[in-house]
C-alpha positions as CSV (number, residue, x, y, z in Angstrom):
1,Y,-140.5,6.0,-138.9
2,M,-140.3,8.5,-136.0
3,I,-143.8,9.8,-136.9
4,L,-145.1,6.2,-137.1
5,G,-143.6,5.4,-133.7
6,I,-145.2,8.6,-132.1
7,I,-148.6,7.7,-133.5
8,L,-148.4,4.2,-132.1
9,C,-147.4,5.7,-128.7
10,Q,-150.7,7.5,-128.5
11,F,-152.7,4.2,-128.6
12,I,-150.6,1.3,-127.3
13,G,-148.9,3.0,-124.4
14,Q,-146.1,0.4,-124.2
15,A,-142.7,1.6,-125.4
16,V,-141.3,-1.9,-126.0
17,A,-144.3,-2.7,-128.2
18,E,-143.9,0.3,-130.4
19,F,-140.1,-0.1,-130.7
20,S,-140.6,-3.8,-131.6
21,I,-142.9,-2.7,-134.4
22,V,-140.9,0.2,-135.8
23,A,-137.3,-0.7,-135.1
24,P,-137.2,-3.7,-137.5
25,L,-138.7,-1.6,-140.3
26,L,-136.3,1.3,-139.6
27,G,-133.3,-1.1,-139.3
28,A,-134.1,-2.7,-142.7
29,S,-134.3,0.7,-144.3
30,V,-131.0,2.0,-143.0
31,D,-129.3,-1.2,-143.9
32,E,-130.5,-0.8,-147.4
33,I,-129.0,2.7,-147.7
34,G,-125.8,1.9,-146.0
35,V,-126.4,3.7,-142.6
36,K,-125.4,1.9,-139.4
37,R,-128.2,1.1,-137.0
38,S,-126.3,2.8,-134.2
39,K,-127.2,6.1,-135.9
40,V,-131.0,5.7,-135.5
41,M,-132.0,3.2,-132.8
42,Y,-131.3,5.4,-129.7
43,P,-132.9,8.5,-131.2
44,L,-136.0,6.4,-132.0
45,A,-136.1,5.2,-128.4
46,V,-135.9,8.7,-126.9
47,M,-138.7,9.9,-129.3
48,L,-140.9,7.1,-128.1
49,L,-140.3,7.7,-124.4
50,A,-140.7,11.5,-124.8
51,T,-144.0,11.3,-126.6
52,M,-145.5,8.3,-124.8
53,A,-149.3,8.7,-124.3
54,W,-149.0,12.5,-124.9
55,L,-151.9,13.4,-127.1
56,P,-155.4,13.7,-125.4
57,L,-156.6,10.4,-126.9
58,G,-156.1,6.7,-126.6
59,A,-153.5,5.8,-123.9
60,G,-153.4,9.5,-122.8
61,Y,-156.6,9.0,-120.8
62,A,-155.1,6.5,-118.4
63,F,-152.7,8.8,-116.5
64,P,-155.3,11.5,-115.6
65,M,-157.8,8.9,-114.4
66,Q,-155.1,7.3,-112.2
67,V,-154.1,10.6,-110.7
68,N,-157.7,11.7,-110.1
69,S,-158.1,8.4,-108.2
70,L,-155.2,9.4,-106.0
71,F,-156.7,12.9,-105.5
72,E,-159.8,11.1,-104.0
73,T,-157.6,8.9,-101.9
74,F,-155.7,11.8,-100.4
75,D,-159.0,13.8,-100.1
76,I,-157.6,16.5,-102.4
77,T,-160.7,18.5,-103.4
78,G,-161.2,21.3,-105.9
79,Y,-158.9,19.8,-108.5
80,S,-159.4,17.4,-111.4
81,M,-156.9,16.5,-114.0
82,S,-158.1,16.2,-117.6
83,V,-156.3,14.8,-120.6
84,F,-155.4,18.3,-121.8
85,H,-153.4,19.1,-118.6
86,P,-150.6,16.6,-119.4
87,F,-150.8,17.6,-123.1
88,L,-150.2,21.3,-122.4
89,V,-147.5,20.8,-119.7
90,R,-145.5,18.3,-121.8
91,L,-145.9,20.1,-125.1
92,P,-142.8,22.5,-125.0
93,G,-140.4,19.8,-123.8
94,I,-141.6,17.3,-126.4
95,I,-141.2,19.9,-129.2
96,I,-137.7,20.9,-128.2
97,V,-136.5,17.3,-127.6
98,C,-138.0,16.1,-130.9
99,I,-136.3,18.9,-132.8
100,Y,-133.0,18.1,-131.0
101,I,-133.3,14.4,-131.8
102,M,-134.0,14.9,-135.5
103,T,-131.1,17.3,-135.9
104,I,-128.2,17.2,-133.4
105,G,-129.2,13.9,-131.8
106,L,-128.9,12.0,-135.1
107,K,-125.6,13.6,-135.8
108,I,-123.9,12.7,-132.5
109,A,-125.2,9.1,-132.5
110,P,-122.3,6.7,-133.1
111,T,-121.4,6.2,-136.7
112,E,-120.2,2.7,-135.9
113,P,-121.8,0.5,-133.3
114,P,-119.6,0.4,-130.1
115,V,-120.3,-3.3,-129.8
116,A,-121.3,-5.9,-132.3
117,I,-125.0,-6.0,-133.0
118,A,-126.3,-9.4,-132.1
119,S,-127.4,-11.5,-135.1
120,N,-130.9,-12.0,-133.6
121,T,-131.6,-8.3,-133.7
122,V,-130.7,-7.9,-137.4
123,N,-133.5,-8.8,-139.7
124,V,-131.7,-8.5,-143.0
125,Q,-130.3,-11.9,-143.9
126,K,-126.7,-11.9,-145.1
127,T,-127.2,-15.0,-147.1
128,A,-129.8,-15.5,-149.8
129,E,-132.9,-17.4,-148.7
130,E,-135.6,-19.0,-150.7
131,P,-138.6,-16.5,-151.0
132,L,-141.7,-17.4,-149.2
133,P,-144.5,-19.1,-151.1
134,P,-147.4,-16.8,-152.0
135,F,-149.6,-18.1,-149.2
136,Q,-147.0,-17.6,-146.5
137,E,-146.2,-14.2,-147.8
138,K,-149.8,-13.0,-147.6
139,C,-150.1,-14.6,-144.2
140,G,-147.1,-12.6,-143.0
141,Y,-148.6,-9.3,-144.1
142,V,-152.0,-10.1,-142.6
143,I,-150.6,-11.3,-139.3
144,F,-148.3,-8.2,-139.0
145,F,-151.0,-5.6,-139.7
146,A,-153.6,-7.5,-137.7
147,T,-151.3,-7.6,-134.7
148,C,-150.6,-3.9,-135.0
149,A,-154.3,-3.1,-135.2
150,V,-155.2,-5.2,-132.2
151,L,-152.3,-3.6,-130.2
152,L,-153.8,-0.2,-130.9
153,V,-157.1,-1.1,-129.2
154,S,-155.7,-3.4,-126.6
155,G,-156.7,-1.0,-123.8
156,S,-160.3,-1.1,-124.9
157,L,-160.3,-4.8,-125.3
158,G,-158.7,-5.4,-121.9
159,I,-156.0,-7.6,-123.4
160,Q,-152.4,-7.3,-122.3
161,P,-150.1,-6.2,-125.2
162,W,-147.6,-9.1,-124.5
163,L,-150.4,-11.6,-125.1
164,I,-151.3,-10.0,-128.5
165,A,-147.7,-10.0,-129.6
166,L,-147.2,-13.6,-128.5
167,T,-150.3,-14.7,-130.4
168,G,-149.1,-13.0,-133.5
169,A,-145.7,-14.7,-133.2
170,V,-147.4,-18.1,-132.8
171,F,-149.5,-17.6,-135.9
172,M,-146.3,-16.6,-137.8
173,V,-144.9,-20.1,-136.9
174,L,-148.1,-22.0,-137.5
175,T,-148.5,-20.6,-141.0
176,G,-144.9,-21.2,-141.9
177,V,-143.9,-17.5,-142.2
178,L,-141.1,-18.3,-139.8
179,R,-139.3,-21.6,-140.2
180,G,-136.4,-23.5,-138.7
181,K,-133.5,-21.3,-137.4
182,Q,-135.5,-18.1,-138.2
183,I,-137.6,-18.9,-135.1
184,N,-134.6,-19.0,-132.8
185,N,-133.0,-16.0,-134.5
186,A,-136.2,-13.9,-133.9
187,L,-135.8,-14.3,-130.1
188,P,-133.8,-11.4,-128.6
189,V,-132.1,-13.5,-126.0
190,S,-129.5,-10.9,-125.2
191,Y,-132.2,-8.4,-124.4
192,F,-134.0,-10.8,-122.0
193,A,-130.8,-11.4,-120.1
194,V,-130.1,-7.7,-119.6
195,F,-133.8,-7.0,-118.7
196,A,-133.7,-9.8,-116.1
197,G,-130.7,-8.1,-114.5
198,A,-132.5,-4.8,-114.6
199,L,-135.5,-6.2,-112.8
200,S,-133.3,-7.7,-110.1
201,M,-131.6,-4.3,-109.6
202,G,-134.9,-2.5,-109.5
203,G,-136.3,-4.9,-107.0
204,A,-133.3,-4.6,-104.7
205,L,-133.5,-0.8,-104.7
206,T,-137.3,-0.9,-104.0
207,N,-136.8,-3.2,-101.1
208,T,-134.2,-0.9,-99.6
209,G,-136.7,1.9,-99.4
210,A,-134.9,4.2,-101.9
211,A,-138.2,5.6,-103.2
212,D,-139.5,6.4,-99.7
213,L,-136.2,8.0,-98.8
214,I,-136.3,10.3,-101.8
215,G,-140.0,11.1,-101.3
216,N,-139.5,12.2,-97.7
217,L,-136.6,14.3,-98.8
218,I,-138.9,16.1,-101.3
219,A,-141.4,16.9,-98.5
220,H,-138.7,18.3,-96.2
221,L,-137.0,20.4,-98.9
222,A,-140.2,21.7,-100.5
223,T,-141.4,23.2,-97.2
224,S,-138.0,24.8,-96.5
225,V,-137.6,26.7,-99.8
226,N,-139.7,29.7,-100.9
227,N,-139.3,29.4,-104.7
228,T,-141.7,27.8,-107.2
229,F,-138.9,26.7,-109.6
230,L,-136.7,25.2,-106.8
231,V,-139.6,23.2,-105.5
232,Y,-140.4,21.8,-108.9
233,L,-136.7,21.2,-109.6
234,I,-136.5,19.1,-106.4
235,I,-139.5,17.1,-107.4
236,F,-138.2,16.5,-110.9
237,M,-134.7,15.6,-109.9
238,A,-135.9,13.1,-107.2
239,A,-137.9,11.2,-109.8
240,F,-135.4,11.6,-112.6
241,I,-132.4,10.3,-110.6
242,V,-134.2,7.3,-109.1
243,T,-135.8,6.3,-112.5
244,Q,-132.3,5.8,-113.9
245,F,-131.9,2.8,-111.5
246,M,-135.5,1.5,-111.2
247,L,-138.2,0.8,-113.7
248,N,-139.8,4.2,-114.6
249,S,-143.4,3.1,-113.9
250,A,-142.5,1.8,-110.5
251,V,-140.7,5.1,-109.7
252,M,-143.6,7.2,-110.8
253,W,-146.3,5.4,-108.8
254,S,-144.0,5.1,-105.7
255,L,-143.2,8.8,-105.6
256,M,-146.6,10.1,-106.8
257,P,-148.4,9.5,-103.4
258,L,-145.6,11.3,-101.6
259,V,-145.6,14.2,-103.9
260,L,-149.4,14.6,-103.7
261,A,-149.3,14.3,-99.9
262,T,-146.7,17.2,-100.0
263,T,-148.9,19.4,-102.2
264,K,-151.9,18.8,-99.9
265,V,-149.8,19.9,-96.8
266,M,-148.6,23.0,-98.7
267,G,-152.1,23.7,-99.9
268,I,-151.1,24.1,-103.6
269,N,-152.4,23.0,-106.9
270,P,-151.3,19.3,-107.2
271,I,-151.7,19.0,-111.0
272,G,-148.4,20.6,-112.0
273,A,-146.4,18.5,-109.6
274,A,-148.1,15.3,-110.6
275,I,-147.4,15.8,-114.3
276,L,-143.8,16.8,-113.5
277,V,-143.3,13.4,-111.8
278,N,-144.7,11.8,-115.0
279,I,-142.3,13.7,-117.2
280,A,-139.3,13.0,-115.0
281,A,-140.1,9.3,-114.7
282,T,-140.5,8.9,-118.5
283,A,-137.1,10.7,-119.1
284,A,-135.6,7.2,-118.5
285,Y,-132.9,7.4,-121.2
286,S,-129.6,6.9,-119.4
287,T,-129.2,3.3,-118.1
288,P,-130.5,-0.2,-118.9
289,M,-132.2,-0.3,-115.5
290,S,-134.4,2.7,-116.2
291,C,-136.8,1.3,-118.7
292,P,-137.2,-2.1,-120.5
293,L,-136.9,-0.2,-123.8
294,I,-133.2,0.7,-123.2
295,P,-131.8,-2.8,-123.1
296,L,-133.7,-3.6,-126.3
297,T,-132.3,-0.5,-127.9
298,M,-128.8,-1.4,-126.8
299,A,-129.1,-4.8,-128.5
300,A,-130.7,-3.3,-131.6
301,G,-128.2,-0.5,-132.1
302,G,-125.0,-2.1,-130.8
303,Y,-124.6,0.4,-128.0
304,D,-122.6,0.0,-124.8
305,F,-123.4,1.8,-121.5
306,K,-121.0,4.7,-122.2
307,S,-122.6,5.5,-125.6
308,I,-126.1,5.4,-124.2
309,F,-125.2,7.6,-121.3
310,I,-123.4,10.2,-123.5
311,Q,-126.4,10.5,-125.9
312,S,-128.8,10.9,-123.0
313,I,-127.2,13.9,-121.4
314,I,-128.6,16.7,-123.7
315,P,-132.2,15.4,-124.0
316,S,-132.2,14.9,-120.2
317,L,-131.0,18.4,-119.6
318,L,-133.6,19.8,-122.0
319,M,-136.4,17.9,-120.3
320,I,-135.3,19.2,-116.9
321,L,-134.9,22.8,-117.9
322,V,-138.1,23.1,-120.0
323,G,-140.2,20.9,-117.7
324,V,-139.4,22.9,-114.6
325,L,-139.6,26.3,-116.1
326,W,-142.9,25.6,-118.0
327,T,-144.6,23.9,-115.1
328,G,-143.6,26.8,-112.8
329,F,-145.1,29.2,-115.2
330,L,-148.4,27.4,-115.6
331,Y,-148.7,26.3,-111.9
332,P,-146.9,28.8,-109.6
333,I,-146.7,27.9,-106.0
334,F,-145.5,31.0,-104.3
């Protein structure tokens, strides 16, 4: 299931979409063998975020193209980011975090859910239900796999992933695959409530100018130190800290112009710094405000804030250490 999620991440580029596909399958499997969902849902979420659009194909083409557009905007000449640059810079961190998640991470995950898992996030029914008629059963398979297939090529089609998922859900209802109370139970209301709060918090922090404040701090500190690793550590920590309280994509594209402006003033290669901002912004593991995936994970695995934060400490430290050291080695400044 981890491998399936990583493969989907290379094409869809939406963590919530991949989790929504893989988590129900993984949950049903661990229910069958008597393992609590709290053991696997957060590790799955970290794997998805760590490997999102990593390989040089599919969704991996979007980030370099966006950064190259900013290079033109800031008149940064002589540099062009290809899909292989993020692949190589992110490779060591991804390998180490994935090894950690599949070994120690699974072991330290809570054996029992800290809070009760909402019934609308559990797909295995506790009471026997009448099996679907053959036609509805076939429709369920066709709609599921068709939805996954269209999600994989949603970028090429120019269709938003949420619209594809909604269309699949509508067909599930129209064909009778979902009936009666199953329709209501399939809606993760608790997730929507937490996500709405996270959006409000992120909007408030954005309006206060938190991202601009951190970006200006980067520029000031980067010009006052004379060490490649310290400069990259400042860049990483600025994005990493802010992304725990604001949506990661908003953090990345709010800080990216400031970081690129700093690299232009310093006359250094901007590719390493740009990728480091991307790594830091996607290391959004610690709070429900950091990424829409985390509230969904909390509901699916029965986690509270404390359990999420504790599990996030080691993968976050690994990403910081490996990301800064490897980027400094590949793209030295001084």
